C-alpha positions as CSV (number, residue, x, y, z in Angstrom):
1,M,217.3,-4.1,304.4
2,S,218.4,-7.7,305.1
3,K,221.7,-8.6,306.6
4,G,222.7,-10.6,303.5
5,W,222.1,-7.6,301.2
6,R,224.1,-5.2,303.6
7,S,227.2,-7.8,303.5
8,R,227.0,-8.2,299.7
9,R,227.0,-4.3,299.3
10,A,229.8,-4.0,301.8
11,E,231.8,-6.6,299.7
12,V,231.2,-4.8,296.3
13,L,232.2,-1.4,297.7
14,G,235.4,-2.9,299.2
15,I,236.4,-4.4,296.0
16,A,235.6,-1.2,294.1
17,V,237.8,0.8,296.6
18,L,240.6,-1.9,296.1
19,L,240.3,-1.6,292.4
20,L,240.4,2.4,292.6
21,G,243.6,2.2,294.4
22,G,245.5,0.5,291.4
23,C,248.7,1.9,289.8
24,T,249.5,3.1,286.4
25,V,251.9,0.8,284.4
26,G,254.3,2.0,281.7
27,P,257.2,4.4,281.9
28,K,256.8,8.0,283.0
29,Y,257.3,10.5,280.3
30,V,260.5,12.5,280.2
31,R,261.3,14.7,277.3
32,P,264.1,13.2,275.2
33,T,267.3,15.2,275.1
34,A,268.6,16.6,271.9
35,D,272.3,17.5,271.2
36,V,271.9,21.4,271.2
37,P,275.3,23.3,271.4
38,A,275.6,26.1,273.9
39,D,277.1,28.3,271.2
40,Y,277.3,28.1,267.5
41,K,280.8,27.4,266.2
42,E,280.7,30.3,263.8
43,V,279.5,33.2,266.3
44,G,279.5,33.1,270.1
45,A,277.2,34.9,272.5
46,W,274.1,33.1,271.5
47,K,271.2,32.9,274.1
48,S,269.6,29.6,275.0
49,A,266.2,29.0,273.3
50,Q,263.1,29.5,275.0
51,P,260.2,27.6,273.4
52,S,257.4,29.9,272.2
53,D,255.3,28.0,269.8
54,A,252.1,28.9,271.7
55,I,252.5,32.5,271.0
56,A,250.1,33.8,268.3
57,K,251.9,34.3,264.9
58,G,249.6,37.3,263.8
59,K,249.3,38.7,260.3
60,W,252.9,38.9,259.6
61,W,252.5,39.5,255.9
62,E,251.2,42.9,256.7
63,V,254.8,44.0,257.4
64,Y,255.2,44.3,253.5
65,G,252.5,47.1,253.3
66,D,251.0,45.5,250.0
67,P,247.1,45.7,250.1
68,Q,246.8,43.1,247.5
69,L,248.8,40.7,249.2
70,N,246.9,41.3,252.5
71,A,243.5,40.6,250.7
72,L,245.0,37.3,249.2
73,E,246.2,36.1,252.5
74,E,242.9,36.7,254.2
75,Q,241.3,34.4,251.5
76,V,243.9,31.7,252.5
77,S,242.7,31.5,256.1
78,V,239.0,31.2,254.9
79,S,239.1,29.2,251.6
80,N,242.2,27.0,251.4
81,E,241.1,23.4,251.2
82,T,244.4,22.1,252.7
83,L,243.8,24.3,255.8
84,K,240.3,23.1,256.1
85,A,241.5,19.5,256.1
86,A,244.0,20.4,258.8
87,Q,241.3,22.1,260.9
88,A,239.1,19.0,260.6
89,Q,241.8,16.7,261.6
90,F,242.4,18.8,264.8
91,L,238.7,18.8,265.4
92,E,238.9,14.9,265.0
93,A,241.7,14.6,267.5
94,R,239.9,16.8,270.1
95,A,236.9,14.5,269.7
96,A,239.0,11.5,270.2
97,I,239.9,12.7,273.6
98,R,236.3,12.8,274.6
99,T,235.9,9.3,273.3
100,V,238.6,7.7,275.4
101,R,237.6,9.8,278.4
102,A,234.2,8.0,278.3
103,A,236.0,4.8,279.6
104,Y,236.2,6.5,283.0
105,F,232.6,6.2,283.6
106,P,230.2,3.2,283.6
107,T,228.1,2.2,280.6
108,V,224.3,1.8,281.1
109,T,222.1,0.1,278.5
110,A,218.4,-0.8,278.3
111,N,216.8,-3.4,276.2
112,P,213.0,-3.7,276.7
113,S,211.3,-6.4,274.9
114,A,208.1,-8.4,274.5
115,A,208.2,-11.7,272.7
116,G,205.8,-14.7,272.2
117,T,207.4,-18.3,272.6
118,R,206.5,-21.7,271.7
119,D,208.4,-24.6,273.2
120,S,209.1,-27.9,271.5
121,Q,207.2,-30.8,272.7
122,N,210.2,-33.0,272.2
123,Q,212.5,-31.2,274.6
124,A,213.7,-33.0,277.6
125,L,211.9,-30.8,280.2
126,F,208.6,-30.9,278.4
127,G,205.5,-31.9,280.6
128,T,201.9,-31.6,281.0
129,T,202.3,-28.7,283.4
130,T,204.7,-26.6,281.0
131,P,202.9,-24.4,278.5
132,I,203.9,-24.8,274.9
133,N,202.9,-21.3,273.9
134,Y,203.6,-18.3,276.3
135,A,204.6,-14.6,276.2
136,T,207.7,-13.0,277.8
137,Y,207.7,-9.4,279.0
138,E,210.9,-7.7,280.0
139,L,211.2,-4.1,281.2
140,P,213.6,-2.5,280.8
141,P,216.0,-4.5,281.6
142,I,218.8,-1.8,282.7
143,D,222.3,-3.2,282.5
144,A,225.3,-1.2,284.0
145,S,229.0,-2.3,283.7
146,W,232.2,-0.4,284.7
147,E,235.7,-1.3,284.3
148,P,237.8,0.4,286.9
149,D,241.1,1.8,285.6
150,V,243.2,-0.4,287.9
151,W,246.4,-0.5,285.7
152,G,246.1,2.9,284.1
153,R,245.2,1.8,280.6
154,V,242.5,4.3,280.3
155,R,244.6,7.0,281.7
156,R,247.4,6.1,279.4
157,T,245.1,6.2,276.6
158,V,243.7,9.7,277.4
159,E,247.3,10.9,277.8
160,A,248.0,9.7,274.2
161,A,244.9,11.1,272.8
162,R,245.6,14.5,274.4
163,S,249.3,14.4,273.1
164,E,248.0,13.7,269.6
165,A,245.5,16.6,270.0
166,Q,248.4,18.8,270.9
167,A,250.6,17.6,268.2
168,T,247.6,18.1,265.7
169,A,247.2,21.6,266.9
170,A,250.9,22.4,266.2
171,D,250.4,20.7,262.7
172,L,247.5,22.9,262.0
173,A,249.6,25.9,262.9
174,N,252.5,24.8,260.9
175,T,250.3,24.1,257.9
176,E,248.7,27.5,258.2
177,L,252.1,29.2,258.4
178,S,253.4,27.1,255.5
179,L,250.4,28.0,253.4
180,H,250.6,31.8,254.1
181,A,254.4,31.7,253.4
182,E,254.0,30.0,250.2
183,L,251.4,32.5,249.0
184,A,253.6,35.4,249.9
185,L,256.5,33.6,248.0
186,D,254.4,33.0,245.0
187,Y,252.9,36.6,245.1
188,F,256.5,38.3,245.1
189,Q,257.7,36.0,242.5
190,L,254.7,37.0,240.3
191,R,255.5,40.5,240.9
192,G,259.1,40.0,240.2
193,L,258.1,38.3,236.8
194,D,255.9,41.4,236.1
195,S,259.1,43.7,236.5
196,Q,261.1,41.3,234.4
197,Q,258.1,41.2,231.7
198,Q,258.1,45.1,231.7
199,L,262.0,45.1,231.1
200,L,261.8,42.6,228.5
201,D,258.9,44.4,226.7
202,S,261.0,47.5,226.7
203,T,264.1,45.7,225.4
204,V,262.0,44.1,222.6
205,T,261.0,47.6,221.5
206,S,264.5,48.8,221.6
207,Y,265.8,45.8,219.7
208,E,263.1,46.1,217.0
209,R,264.3,49.9,216.4
210,A,267.9,48.5,216.3
211,L,266.9,46.0,213.8
212,Q,265.0,48.7,211.8
213,L,268.2,50.9,211.9
214,T,270.6,47.9,211.0
215,D,268.5,47.0,208.0
216,S,268.5,50.7,206.8
217,R,272.3,50.7,207.2
218,Y,272.4,47.4,205.3
219,K,270.5,48.7,202.4
220,G,272.6,51.8,202.4
221,G,275.5,49.8,202.2
222,V,277.1,50.8,205.5
223,A,276.3,47.5,207.4
224,S,276.8,43.8,206.4
225,G,274.2,41.0,206.3
226,V,275.7,39.5,209.3
227,D,274.9,42.7,211.3
228,V,271.3,42.3,210.3
229,A,271.2,38.6,211.2
230,Q,272.7,39.3,214.6
231,A,270.2,42.1,215.3
232,Q,267.4,39.7,214.1
233,T,268.8,36.9,216.4
234,Q,269.0,39.3,219.4
235,L,265.4,40.4,218.9
236,E,264.0,36.8,218.7
237,T,265.9,35.6,221.6
238,T,264.4,38.4,223.7
239,R,260.9,37.7,222.4
240,A,261.5,34.1,223.5
241,Q,262.6,35.1,226.9
242,A,259.6,37.3,227.2
243,A,257.3,34.4,226.2
244,D,258.9,32.1,228.9
245,V,258.4,34.8,231.5
246,A,254.8,34.9,230.5
247,V,254.4,31.2,231.0
248,D,256.1,31.3,234.4
249,R,253.8,34.2,235.4
250,T,250.7,32.0,234.4
251,A,251.9,29.1,236.6
252,F,252.5,31.3,239.7
253,E,249.0,32.9,239.1
254,H,247.4,29.4,239.0
255,A,249.4,28.4,242.3
256,I,247.9,31.6,243.9
257,A,244.5,30.7,242.7
258,V,244.7,27.2,244.3
259,L,246.1,28.6,247.7
260,I,243.0,30.8,247.9
261,G,240.7,28.1,247.1
262,K,239.7,29.1,243.5
263,P,239.8,27.4,240.2
264,P,242.5,29.1,238.0
265,Y,240.1,30.1,235.5
266,Q,238.3,32.2,238.0
267,F,241.3,34.1,239.1
268,S,243.5,36.6,237.6
269,Q,246.0,39.2,238.8
270,Q,246.6,42.3,236.8
271,P,250.4,43.0,236.1
272,L,252.0,45.1,238.7
273,P,255.9,45.4,238.7
274,L,257.3,45.1,242.0
275,S,258.6,48.3,243.3
276,T,258.3,48.1,247.1
277,P,261.5,47.5,248.9
278,P,261.6,44.6,251.5
279,P,261.2,45.4,255.1
280,A,264.1,45.8,257.5
281,I,264.8,42.5,259.5
282,P,266.2,43.0,263.0
283,P,269.4,41.0,263.8
284,G,267.7,38.9,266.5
285,L,264.6,38.0,264.6
286,P,265.7,34.7,263.0
287,S,266.6,33.1,266.5
288,E,263.2,34.2,268.0
289,L,261.3,32.7,265.0
290,L,263.2,29.5,265.6
291,E,261.9,29.3,269.1
292,R,258.3,29.7,267.7
293,R,258.3,26.8,265.2
294,P,255.3,24.5,265.6
295,D,256.8,21.5,263.9
296,I,259.2,21.1,266.9
297,A,256.2,21.2,269.3
298,A,254.4,18.7,267.1
299,A,257.4,16.3,267.1
300,E,257.8,16.4,270.9
301,R,254.1,15.9,271.6
302,R,254.3,12.6,269.4
303,V,257.0,11.4,271.6
304,Q,254.8,11.8,274.6
305,E,252.0,9.9,272.8
306,A,254.3,7.1,271.9
307,N,255.4,6.8,275.4
308,A,251.8,6.7,276.7
309,Q,251.1,3.9,274.2
310,I,253.8,1.7,275.9
311,G,251.8,2.0,279.1
312,V,248.7,0.8,277.1
313,A,250.4,-2.2,275.8
314,R,251.9,-3.1,279.0
315,A,248.7,-2.9,280.9
316,A,247.3,-5.7,278.7
317,Y,249.5,-8.1,280.7
318,F,247.3,-7.6,283.8
319,P,243.8,-8.9,284.5
320,V,240.8,-6.8,283.7
321,F,238.5,-6.1,286.4
322,S,234.7,-5.0,285.9
323,L,231.8,-4.4,287.9
324,A,228.4,-5.3,286.5
325,A,224.8,-4.8,287.5
326,A,221.2,-5.5,286.1
327,A,217.8,-4.9,287.2
328,G,214.5,-5.0,285.6
329,L,211.1,-6.9,285.5
330,N,210.2,-10.1,283.8
331,S,207.1,-12.0,283.6
332,T,205.1,-14.4,281.3
333,N,201.8,-12.7,282.1
334,A,201.1,-9.0,281.3
335,S,198.9,-8.7,284.4
336,T,201.7,-9.5,286.7
337,W,204.5,-7.8,284.8
338,L,204.6,-4.7,286.9
339,T,204.3,-6.4,290.2
340,A,207.0,-6.7,292.8
341,P,207.4,-10.6,292.3
342,S,208.4,-9.8,288.8
343,R,211.4,-7.8,289.7
344,L,214.9,-9.2,289.1
345,W,218.5,-8.0,289.7
346,S,222.1,-9.0,289.9
347,V,225.4,-7.3,290.8
348,G,229.1,-8.5,291.2
349,P,232.7,-8.2,290.0
350,Q,234.3,-10.0,287.3
351,G,237.9,-10.5,286.4
352,V,239.4,-11.7,283.1
353,L,243.0,-12.7,282.8
354,T,244.5,-13.7,279.4
355,L,246.6,-16.9,280.0
356,F,247.8,-17.6,276.4
357,D,247.9,-15.3,273.4
358,A,250.7,-16.8,271.3
359,G,252.9,-13.7,272.0
360,R,250.5,-11.0,270.9
361,H,250.9,-8.8,274.0
362,R,254.7,-9.1,273.8
363,A,254.6,-8.2,270.1
364,E,252.4,-5.2,270.8
365,T,254.8,-4.1,273.6
366,A,257.8,-4.3,271.2
367,Q,255.8,-2.5,268.6
368,A,255.1,0.4,271.0
369,L,258.8,0.5,272.1
370,A,259.8,0.7,268.5
371,Q,257.3,3.4,267.8
372,Y,258.7,5.3,270.7
373,D,262.1,5.1,269.3
374,E,260.9,6.3,266.0
375,Q,259.3,9.5,267.5
376,V,262.4,10.3,269.6
377,A,264.6,9.9,266.4
378,D,262.1,12.2,264.5
379,Y,262.1,14.7,267.3
380,R,265.8,15.0,267.5
381,D,266.1,15.2,263.7
382,T,263.5,18.0,263.6
383,V,265.5,20.0,266.4
384,L,268.8,19.2,264.5
385,R,267.6,20.6,261.1
386,A,265.9,23.6,263.0
């Protein structure tokens, strides 16, 4: 190995070490504060919240002890299209992390080729010793390039992607909880309407008998025509109420069908009046559920993502360094293509600095700061409403 090559290799390694020692620009993430009182003004002795959004929620609907509800809830987890979309969005966010992490490593490409060429006789360098027609053979060549993460742009991008994946996971959990809760609400409203329908049907039967009795009394001269009209009106009003209940029940039945991923015409639920009493709720349960809300976790993760994007925007102010290398074989004759004289290589660092962009970097930084402020406000609003 020649002294020149050893000297060049030492220079390249020195530059690489220098670039690897770079710093990460942009603000360090600190969770924003939210105005949360130590005690509620109505009742004292409340405990401080301990976030528990990562705890598995479980099949909470089984507490009602309703086999039909349990079967419907299981279908939501399998067939609901909204939940499938949220799951796909989460997988997309996870894949995005692997995409941005690839920037940590070099990129290697190969572009082998074989081409025939004919030079113009009117070019300035044309001479009697220059062939007009010749072939060019290249193998591979292999090109490698690597951009050291000097200013932390890649690190901030990975941080942002990771935070977005965590926020999307919380969104998925929130969507799943909302869908299961909506199904339970629709189911019990459906059962409540069945009880109401049963009561109205029984009332209609009673009013029909009352109308017959009043009509007999009228024919016997005991009751007046007004009594008959009132009895008739009472009966028709109750029948109209029963018809309205039937329409409302159909709407809830269709809503349940959509939640379990079925067309409404393929789903029907037999009338079953609601008779099961609601389960007892412990006094401390509401506050514990509040600590497990995934929407708060999603809002906080998006604040961190916006903070990382500020670092990405600020890193654009600094020069971009890269190391490039290429090696291969090149010849105009197939017989000498794979011989030592045909080999070629190149290696060296490169730096690029933007000198003028008409304020684009400054605008991108201002945009990232505004997005951060927006996410902080959304996070605080979510906490306040919770």
